[in-house]
C-alpha positions in Angstrom: 104.5 24.8 180.1 107.3 25.5 177.7 106.5 22.5 175.5 102.9 23.7 175.3 104.0 27.2 174.3 106.3 25.8 171.6 103.4 23.6 170.3 101.2 26.7 170.0 103.9 28.6 168.1 104.4 25.7 165.6 100.6 25.3 165.2 100.2 28.9 164.3 103.0 28.8 161.9 101.6 25.8 160.1 98.2 27.4 159.8 99.7 30.6 158.4 101.9 28.7 155.9 99.0 26.8 154.5 96.2 29.3 154.7 94.2 31.2 152.1 92.0 34.3 152.1 88.9 34.7 150.0 89.4 37.9 148.0 86.3 38.1 145.9 83.4 35.9 144.7 80.5 36.2 142.3 77.3 34.3 142.4 76.0 32.9 139.1 72.7 34.1 137.8 72.5 31.8 134.7 74.9 28.9 135.2 73.9 25.8 137.1 76.9 23.6 136.2 80.4 24.6 135.4 82.4 22.7 132.9 85.5 24.7 132.0 87.5 27.8 133.1 90.4 29.7 131.7 92.6 32.5 133.0 94.8 34.7 130.8 96.4 37.8 132.1 93.6 39.9 133.7 90.8 38.1 131.9 88.9 35.1 133.4 86.5 32.9 131.4 83.9 30.6 132.7 81.8 28.1 130.7 78.7 26.3 131.9 75.1 25.5 131.2 71.6 25.4 132.7 68.5 23.3 132.5 66.4 26.4 133.1 65.5 26.9 129.4 62.4 28.2 127.6 61.6 24.6 126.5 62.0 23.4 130.1 61.5 19.7 129.5 64.2 18.6 132.0 66.6 17.6 129.1 67.2 20.8 127.2 70.1 23.0 128.1 71.3 26.5 127.3 75.1 27.2 127.3 76.9 30.3 128.7 80.4 31.7 128.4 81.2 34.6 130.7 84.2 36.9 130.7 85.2 38.5 134.0 87.9 40.9 134.9 90.4 40.2 137.6 87.9 41.4 140.2 85.2 39.0 138.9 83.1 41.8 137.4 81.4 40.4 134.3 82.6 42.1 131.1 80.3 40.2 128.7 78.1 37.0 128.5 77.6 34.8 125.5 74.5 32.6 125.4 74.3 29.6 123.1 70.8 28.2 122.7 70.1 27.4 119.0 69.5 23.7 119.7 67.6 21.6 122.1 70.7 20.8 124.0 73.7 23.2 124.2 76.7 22.5 126.4 80.1 24.2 126.3 82.5 21.6 127.7 86.0 23.0 127.0 87.3 26.5 126.5 90.7 27.8 125.8 91.9 31.4 124.9 94.8 31.4 122.4 96.1 34.7 121.1 93.2 36.9 120.1 90.6 34.2 120.0 88.6 32.1 122.4 87.9 28.5 121.3 85.0 26.5 122.8 83.9 22.9 122.2 80.1 22.8 122.2 77.8 19.8 121.9 74.5 20.6 120.3 71.5 18.5 119.4 68.6 16.7 121.0 68.9 14.8 124.3 66.4 12.5 125.9 66.8 10.2 128.9 68.0 7.3 126.8 69.4 8.9 123.7 71.7 11.6 122.6 71.5 12.8 119.0 74.2 15.5 119.2 77.1 17.0 117.2 80.3 18.6 118.4 81.3 22.0 117.1 84.2 24.3 117.6 83.0 27.9 118.2 85.7 30.5 117.4 84.9 33.6 119.5 86.5 37.1 119.5 87.7 38.7 122.7 84.6 40.8 122.7 82.3 37.7 122.9 81.2 37.6 119.3 81.0 34.3 117.5 83.1 34.5 114.4 82.9 31.0 113.1 81.5 27.5 113.9 83.5 24.5 112.8 81.5 21.2 112.7 83.2 17.9 113.6 80.3 15.5 113.3 78.3 13.3 115.7 79.5 12.7 119.2 78.3 11.5 122.6 79.3 12.1 126.2 81.7 15.0 126.9 84.9 15.8 125.0 88.4 16.2 126.6 90.1 19.6 127.2 91.5 21.6 124.4 95.2 21.9 123.9 97.0 23.9 121.2 100.4 23.1 119.7 101.7 25.4 117.0 98.9 25.8 114.5 97.1 22.7 115.7 94.1 22.7 118.0 93.7 19.2 119.5 91.0 17.4 121.5 89.5 14.0 122.0 85.8 12.9 122.0 83.6 9.9 121.8 82.1 8.5 118.6 79.2 6.1 118.9 77.5 3.6 116.5 74.1 5.1 117.3 72.3 7.6 119.4 71.3 5.2 122.1 73.2 5.6 125.4 74.0 1.9 125.2 75.6 2.1 121.7 79.1 0.8 121.2 81.6 3.6 121.1 85.2 4.4 120.4 87.4 7.5 121.1 88.6 9.9 118.4 91.5 12.4 118.5 90.8 15.4 116.3 93.7 17.7 115.1 92.4 20.9 113.6 94.8 23.2 111.7 93.9 26.8 112.7 95.7 28.1 109.6 94.6 26.0 106.7 91.4 24.5 108.4 92.6 20.9 107.7 91.0 18.2 110.0 93.0 15.0 110.9 91.3 12.2 112.9 92.6 9.2 114.8 90.1 6.6 116.0 90.7 4.1 118.7 90.8 0.3 117.7 88.6 -0.5 120.7 86.4 1.0 123.5 88.0 3.7 125.6 86.2 5.3 128.5 85.1 8.9 128.1 88.0 11.1 127.0 89.3 13.2 129.9 92.6 14.7 129.0 94.7 15.3 125.8 98.3 16.5 126.0 100.7 17.3 123.1 104.4 17.3 123.1 105.6 18.8 119.9 103.9 16.7 117.1 103.1 13.8 119.5 99.6 13.5 121.0 98.3 11.5 124.0 94.6 11.0 124.9 93.6 9.5 128.2 90.2 8.2 129.2 88.3 8.7 132.5 89.0 5.3 133.7 91.9 2.8 133.4 90.2 -0.6 132.9 92.2 -3.7 133.6 90.4 -5.6 130.8 90.9 -2.9 128.2 93.8 -3.7 125.7 94.1 0.0 125.3 94.3 2.8 127.9 96.1 5.6 126.1 95.7 6.7 122.5 98.9 8.1 121.0 100.2 9.6 117.9 104.0 9.5 118.1 106.7 9.9 115.5 104.2 10.2 112.8 102.4 6.9 113.6 99.2 6.1 115.6 99.5 3.6 118.4 97.9 2.5 121.8 99.3 1.9 125.3 97.9 -0.5 127.9 98.9 0.1 131.5 98.0 -3.4 132.7 96.2 -2.2 135.8 94.7 -4.8 138.2 91.8 -2.7 139.2 89.5 -0.1 137.5 91.4 3.0 138.4 90.3 6.7 137.9 92.6 8.8 135.8 93.6 12.1 137.5 96.3 13.7 135.6 99.2 13.2 133.1 102.3 15.2 132.1 105.6 14.8 130.3 109.1 15.6 131.6 111.9 14.7 129.3 111.2 11.2 127.9 108.9 10.2 130.8 105.1 10.3 130.5 103.6 10.3 134.0 100.1 9.1 134.6 98.4 9.8 137.9 95.4 7.6 139.0 93.5 6.4 142.1 91.6 3.4 143.0 88.8 4.5 145.3 87.7 1.1 146.4 84.8 -1.2 145.6 82.7 -3.5 147.7 84.9 -6.5 147.2 88.2 -4.5 147.6 88.4 -1.6 150.0 92.2 -1.1 149.7 92.1 2.4 148.2 95.4 3.7 146.7 97.1 6.3 144.6 99.1 5.0 141.7 101.5 6.7 139.4 102.8 5.2 136.2 106.0 6.2 134.5 106.1 5.5 130.7 109.5 5.7 129.1 108.9 7.1 125.6 112.2 6.0 124.3 111.7 2.3 124.9 108.0 2.1 126.0 108.8 0.4 129.3 106.3 1.0 132.1 107.1 1.3 135.8 104.7 2.3 138.6 104.4 3.0 142.3 101.4 3.0 144.6 100.6 4.5 148.0 97.6 3.4 150.0 95.2 6.1 151.1 96.1 5.1 154.7 99.7 5.9 154.1 98.8 9.2 152.6 96.4 10.1 155.4 93.4 10.2 153.0 89.9 9.0 153.5 88.7 10.0 150.0 90.0 11.6 146.8 88.0 13.6 144.2 88.6 13.1 140.5 89.2 16.5 139.1 92.7 18.0 139.2 94.8 20.9 138.1 98.1 20.1 136.5 101.3 22.0 137.3 103.4 20.3 134.7 105.4 18.1 137.1 102.8 17.8 139.9 99.0 17.9 140.3 96.7 19.7 142.7 93.8 17.4 143.8 91.1 17.4 146.4 91.1 14.9 149.3 89.4 14.3 152.5 91.8 14.1 155.5 91.4 10.9 157.5 92.3 12.4 160.8 90.6 15.9 160.7 87.7 14.8 158.4 88.3 18.1 156.5 88.4 18.6 152.7 91.7 19.9 151.4 93.5 20.7 148.2 96.7 18.6 148.0 99.7 19.1 145.8 100.9 15.7 144.7 104.3 15.5 143.2 105.6 12.9 140.6 106.8 10.6 143.4 103.4 10.4 145.0 104.3 12.6 147.9 102.0 15.5 149.0 104.1 18.8 149.0 101.5 21.1 150.3 97.8 21.2 151.4 95.2 24.0 151.5 91.9 23.9 153.3 89.0 23.7 150.9 86.3 26.4 151.4 83.2 24.3 152.0 81.1 27.5 152.4 81.6 28.2 148.7 81.6 24.7 147.1 80.9 21.1 147.7 84.3 19.7 146.6 82.9 17.1 144.1 82.2 19.2 141.0 84.9 21.8 141.0 87.0 23.6 138.4 90.1 25.4 139.7 93.3 27.0 138.6 96.4 27.8 140.7 98.3 30.7 139.5 101.2 32.4 141.4 99.7 33.0 144.8 96.1 33.0 143.6 93.5 30.3 143.4 90.5 30.6 141.1 87.6 28.1 141.9 84.3 27.7 140.1 81.3 25.5 140.9 77.5 25.6 141.0 77.7 28.1 143.8 79.7 30.7 141.8 83.2 31.7 141.1 85.7 32.9 143.6 89.4 34.0 143.8 91.6 33.3 146.9 95.0 34.4 147.9 97.1 31.7 149.5 100.5 31.7 151.2 
């Protein structure tokens, strides 16, 4: 009886320690798919798009950027629909401007004739400038800003066909003098997913880490362009990356394929002084995972991800540290999301999450 009582006390404590409370939510009226969110002070920004357009041909899209206050009350909405297809993929507020990467053009089932533009938007939601960067395909990476330089990565194809050969390109745009510097990959890189900057050094990571690819990471270091291969044995999914000191950490997973069901988490450590690469891997079984999703939120020395627990079959947020250990978990709210297409930010004791259902803020312990 005493042991049962202690078990109940411990269980209640664990649930309390890893619980969250839904504070406020807002259902979208215009957005069908969320691509990017940002949270600065008491302002929250959400970018997405919809196929419900005046053209209504199943391929055209209208893009939306919505500014909310801290209670998720909309302050203003910006609609971009001057092309057949308009999608805001990445946003970032910096000082007194909001920067948005927007693809615009004509999209058909087998072709994409689109260009990528940087929209510079005032804090009141007014477009002040539009900087063209040329043709593109697929979706660009996030935006990072280092000093006067706005940096991102995108895909450049030989043609407009979805099967055209493509390479990745890093773009560095000087916000002061408007100068554009480009670095193009020597070979194919999967769709750019994340770019990080460390002083004047830049690193661009693709969505996948292919074993046959001679290049997995595009870099501009010490004034020179170069490429890094991680020499993976399987096609891994890139999750996150961050730099601490002289170590570049890359987090990935192998979700299994029909001929190899041995799923694992893998973390690479690249020494930026001598370019040596070490790695560790942990099986899903060791971690207690059944599945892992592919969108994360970086904490700078750890990553929040979304996993499915093997034992309970529940979906959870998991905080993964640089050693591949899970420091904390939070239950995922399946009543307000599906866990696959999520954009989320952890900030102090708050969690901001946005998906096709809407946008919501939680308080967590």
